[in-house]
C-alpha positions as a Python dict, from the first residue, in 0.01 Angstrom:
ca = {
    (1, 'M'): (0, 0, 0),
    (2, 'N'): (413, -158, 107),
    (3, 'I'): (455, -528, 74),
    (4, 'K'): (650, -619, 416),
    (5, 'P'): (1054, -752, 313),
    (6, 'I'): (967, -1105, 433),
    (7, 'H'): (622, -1095, 186),
    (8, 'I'): (856, -988, -109),
    (9, 'G'): (1107, -1279, -8),
    (10, 'F'): (855, -1550, 31),
    (11, 'V'): (716, -1490, -349),
    (12, 'I'): (1066, -1481, -459),
    (13, 'T'): (1168, -1744, -318),
    (14, 'F'): (835, -1903, -437),
    (15, 'L'): (869, -1820, -812),
    (16, 'I'): (1249, -2009, -807),
    (17, 'G'): (1055, -2327, -678),
    (18, 'F'): (773, -2354, -949),
    (19, 'L'): (1081, -2184, -1228),
    (20, 'F'): (1325, -2499, -1070),
    (21, 'Y'): (1025, -2731, -1099),
    (22, 'N'): (894, -2598, -1417),
    (23, 'C'): (1240, -2710, -1578),
    (24, 'T'): (1286, -3009, -1355),
    (25, 'L'): (943, -3147, -1555),
    (26, 'Q'): (1094, -2984, -1889),
    (27, 'N'): (1391, -3242, -1807),
    (28, 'K'): (1238, -3498, -1743),
    (29, 'D'): (1024, -3500, -2045),
    (30, 'R'): (1293, -3434, -2278),
    (31, 'F'): (1547, -3704, -2104),
    (32, 'H'): (1196, -3946, -2187),
    (33, 'V'): (1200, -3859, -2537),
    (34, 'E'): (1519, -3877, -2652),
    (35, 'A'): (1528, -4270, -2437),
    (36, 'D'): (1234, -4338, -2631),
    (37, 'S'): (1408, -4217, -3001),
    (38, 'I'): (1739, -4357, -2884),
    (39, 'A'): (1615, -4681, -2863),
    (40, 'F'): (1365, -4678, -3157),
    (41, 'R'): (1701, -4596, -3370),
    (42, 'N'): (1838, -4912, -3241),
    (43, 'L'): (1612, -5129, -3288),
    (44, 'K'): (1627, -5112, -3689),
    (45, 'H'): (1917, -5342, -3606),
    (46, 'V'): (1725, -5582, -3400),
    (47, 'N'): (1564, -5973, -3508),
    (48, 'D'): (1392, -6055, -3212),
    (49, 'F'): (1041, -5937, -3212),
    (50, 'L'): (1048, -5954, -2828),
    (51, 'E'): (1285, -5689, -2834),
    (52, 'L'): (1019, -5443, -3002),
    (53, 'S'): (682, -5564, -2777),
    (54, 'S'): (948, -5476, -2502),
    (55, 'F'): (996, -5078, -2643),
    (56, 'L'): (625, -5105, -2643),
    (57, 'I'): (614, -5223, -2329),
    (58, 'K'): (879, -4959, -2186),
    (59, 'Y'): (760, -4691, -2378),
    (60, 'P'): (375, -4675, -2442),
    (61, 'D'): (313, -4374, -2525),
    (62, 'S'): (605, -4354, -2785),
    (63, 'K'): (494, -4157, -3101),
    (64, 'Y'): (744, -4445, -3272),
    (65, 'F'): (448, -4655, -3135),
    (66, 'D'): (293, -4772, -3464),
    (67, 'E'): (588, -4768, -3656),
    (68, 'V'): (726, -5087, -3412),
    (69, 'V'): (384, -5210, -3404),
    (70, 'Q'): (463, -5324, -3792),
    (71, 'L'): (825, -5407, -3700),
    (72, 'Y'): (686, -5667, -3473),
    (73, 'F'): (440, -5780, -3730),
    (74, 'E'): (754, -5759, -4014),
    (75, 'K'): (1036, -5906, -3759),
    (76, 'K'): (770, -6206, -3649),
    (77, 'R'): (679, -6337, -3977),
    (78, 'M'): (1012, -6383, -4042),
    (79, 'L'): (1183, -6495, -3832),
    (80, 'F'): (921, -6827, -3873),
    (81, 'D'): (909, -6735, -4216),
    (82, 'S'): (1323, -6850, -4164),
    (83, 'I'): (1248, -7154, -3974),
    (84, 'G'): (968, -7264, -4184),
    (85, 'W'): (682, -7286, -3917),
    (86, 'P'): (371, -7164, -3881),
    (87, 'I'): (346, -6846, -3664),
    (88, 'I'): (354, -6955, -3294),
    (89, 'D'): (213, -6752, -3021),
    (90, 'C'): (153, -6818, -2698),
    (91, 'F'): (42, -7225, -2555),
    (92, 'G'): (51, -7196, -2130),
    (93, 'N'): (122, -6942, -1874),
    (94, 'C'): (-121, -6658, -2069),
    (95, 'A'): (-275, -6372, -2060),
    (96, 'N'): (-603, -6378, -2265),
    (97, 'I'): (-646, -5981, -2381),
    (98, 'K'): (-874, -5962, -2658),
    (99, 'I'): (-1062, -5649, -2810),
    (100, 'R'): (-1390, -5684, -3008),
    (101, 'P'): (-1483, -5469, -3297),
    (102, 'N'): (-1708, -5286, -3100),
    (103, 'Q'): (-1375, -5179, -2862),
    (104, 'E'): (-1498, -5440, -2554),
    (105, 'I'): (-1197, -5556, -2388),
    (106, 'L'): (-1167, -5950, -2297),
    (107, 'F'): (-979, -6084, -2011),
    (108, 'E'): (-992, -6459, -2034),
    (109, 'F'): (-1286, -6386, -2233),
    (110, 'E'): (-1466, -6212, -1993),
    (111, 'T'): (-1570, -5872, -2031),
    (112, 'T'): (-1411, -5625, -1804),
    (113, 'K'): (-1360, -5270, -1853),
    (114, 'L'): (-983, -5073, -1950),
    (115, 'E'): (-909, -4970, -1623),
    (116, 'N'): (-921, -5314, -1463),
    (117, 'L'): (-651, -5496, -1649),
    (118, 'K'): (-363, -5373, -1396),
    (119, 'D'): (-451, -5515, -1114),
    (120, 'S'): (-607, -5850, -1314),
    (121, 'L'): (-253, -5894, -1536),
    (122, 'F'): (-87, -5815, -1151),
    (123, 'V'): (-247, -6133, -994),
    (124, 'F'): (-229, -6300, -1275),
    (125, 'F'): (188, -6281, -1288),
    (126, 'V'): (206, -6313, -857),
    (127, 'N'): (-39, -6525, -846),
    (128, 'E'): (-77, -6647, -472),
    (129, 'N'): (-284, -6947, -471),
    (130, 'N'): (-76, -7072, -708),
    (131, 'S'): (-369, -7127, -940),
    (132, 'E'): (-387, -7337, -1267),
    (133, 'L'): (-534, -7038, -1406),
    (134, 'K'): (-263, -6801, -1395),
    (135, 'S'): (109, -6770, -1402),
    (136, 'S'): (273, -7077, -1332),
    (137, 'Q'): (645, -6961, -1147),
    (138, 'K'): (987, -7063, -1236),
    (139, 'E'): (1317, -7027, -1008),
    (140, 'I'): (1612, -6810, -1193),
    (141, 'V'): (1925, -6667, -1078),
    (142, 'D'): (1943, -6336, -1038),
    (143, 'Y'): (2230, -6036, -1123),
    (144, 'D'): (2347, -6141, -696),
    (145, 'G'): (2406, -6533, -766),
    (146, 'I'): (2054, -6567, -553),
    (147, 'I'): (1833, -6765, -677),
    (148, 'R'): (1458, -6639, -748),
    (149, 'R'): (1108, -6721, -800),
    (150, 'L'): (989, -6539, -1086),
    (151, 'S'): (676, -6557, -1310),
    (152, 'M'): (688, -6786, -1664),
    (153, 'G'): (317, -6535, -1776),
    (154, 'Y'): (326, -6373, -2079),
    (155, 'V'): (17, -6146, -2240),
    (156, 'E'): (-148, -6209, -2557),
    (157, 'L'): (-310, -5963, -2715),
    (158, 'T'): (-559, -6009, -2970),
    (159, 'F'): (-706, -5737, -3201),
    (160, 'I'): (-894, -5694, -3561),
    (161, 'K'): (-714, -5514, -3796),
    (162, 'D'): (-816, -5158, -3897),
    (163, 'T'): (-1054, -5117, -3651),
    (164, 'C'): (-931, -5068, -3335),
    (165, 'E'): (-879, -4775, -3171),
    (166, 'I'): (-798, -4863, -2859),
    (167, 'F'): (-505, -5034, -2863),
    (168, 'Q'): (-212, -4772, -2765),
    (169, 'S'): (-488, -4775, -2457),
    (170, 'V'): (-478, -5102, -2393),
    (171, 'T'): (-85, -5150, -2433),
    (172, 'K'): (-24, -4921, -2121),
    (173, 'E'): (-218, -5030, -1861),
    (174, 'I'): (-65, -5421, -1979),
    (175, 'S'): (277, -5147, -1920),
    (176, 'K'): (135, -5046, -1614),
    (177, 'S'): (69, -5394, -1461),
    (178, 'V'): (425, -5491, -1562),
    (179, 'D'): (607, -5161, -1411),
    (180, 'L'): (405, -5284, -1112),
    (181, 'Y'): (536, -5661, -1092),
    (182, 'K'): (846, -5501, -1146),
    (183, 'N'): (836, -5307, -824),
    (184, 'Y'): (671, -5615, -616),
    (185, 'L'): (970, -5859, -726),
    (186, 'S'): (1157, -5546, -618),
    (187, 'K'): (1101, -5536, -313),
    (188, 'E'): (1096, -5947, -268),
    (189, 'W'): (1440, -5969, -381),
    (190, 'Y'): (1641, -5685, -259),
    (191, 'N'): (1412, -5460, -31),
    (192, 'K'): (1309, -5172, -273),
    (193, 'D'): (1123, -5003, -441),
    (194, 'I'): (1187, -4997, -817),
    (195, 'E'): (1287, -4633, -832),
    (196, 'D'): (1509, -4704, -590),
    (197, 'L'): (1706, -4999, -685),
    (198, 'D'): (2087, -4948, -851),
    (199, 'M'): (2075, -4890, -1254),
    (200, 'T'): (2265, -5230, -1312),
    (201, 'R'): (1919, -5382, -1117),
    (202, 'L'): (1699, -5252, -1282),
    (203, 'Q'): (1804, -5257, -1639),
    (204, 'N'): (1849, -5654, -1537),
    (205, 'L'): (1464, -5652, -1370),
    (206, 'D'): (1438, -5464, -1741),
    (207, 'S'): (1578, -5724, -1970),
    (208, 'I'): (1385, -6087, -1783),
    (209, 'I'): (1038, -5904, -1714),
    (210, 'N'): (944, -5668, -1988),
    (211, 'P'): (965, -5903, -2335),
    (212, 'R'): (603, -6049, -2194),
    (213, 'L'): (350, -5903, -2470),
    (214, 'L'): (233, -6116, -2779),
    (215, 'I'): (30, -5955, -3025),
    (216, 'I'): (-170, -6122, -3287),
    (217, 'S'): (-354, -5940, -3563),
    (218, 'L'): (-675, -6053, -3672),
    (219, 'E'): (-864, -5958, -4036),
    (220, 'Q'): (-1189, -6042, -3853),
    (221, 'E'): (-1337, -6177, -3539),
    (222, 'Y'): (-1295, -6510, -3484),
    (223, 'F'): (-1253, -6538, -3109),
    (224, 'L'): (-1273, -6937, -3012),
    (225, 'P'): (-1451, -6961, -2584),
    (226, 'P'): (-1277, -7103, -2353),
    (227, 'T'): (-1296, -7520, -2301),
    (228, 'P'): (-1555, -7634, -2117),
    (229, 'P'): (-1467, -7791, -1774),
    (230, 'P'): (-1570, -8175, -1800),
    (231, 'N'): (-1914, -8295, -1693),
    (232, 'F'): (-1791, -8505, -1294),
    (233, 'I'): (-2103, -8806, -1290),
    (234, 'E'): (-2207, -8876, -929),
    (235, 'F'): (-2234, -9225, -839),
    (236, 'E'): (-2438, -9272, -545),
    (237, 'I'): (-2324, -9567, -327),
    (238, 'N'): (-2487, -9823, -134),
}
């Protein structure tokens, strides 16, 4: 059976394209791993525990994930010990996520699914309706000297030590939500998707958005329910 030349050309073109695509994917993966390793090495000289949680947001699949979590707790304890304060996490503008020993996830004290966290957090950050139950907004001056509005929200993630199997999976969803919010800001501020931003503005967004994760590890489950709303008494006016 004879194969027409046009078919041979098509096959050769297809093979070249496939090999090029495969090499491109491998190069991207290699670059991500190298960036991950470089960033991890730099963390050894960092004292700010929020830079460690920023690493987890940027590299939620990192092979150094567990080591960075351990470093996070060490650096946080060292900081508060040095100033003589008890460890303080978050008092306001916090999205509360808890992982129970049975791996049930609570978002703002209500049971939710892992796949719903990303969108729930994005709504919390953006707070389009200015709800008091979601993140407040503040004004900042961006890289270009323009006043912008930005979420003040943090994510407070609590898990029970030695029982949590899905901590990294939850962190990945938080990372996705932060990326969604950065893309939202990129469109609002610069009319561009995040992947089209220049490196300087991208790094600026990373620096102000990524440090959003506060981590709490408990020895046993001790979750206080939210404070109930006050009871309102209706008065009959004659």
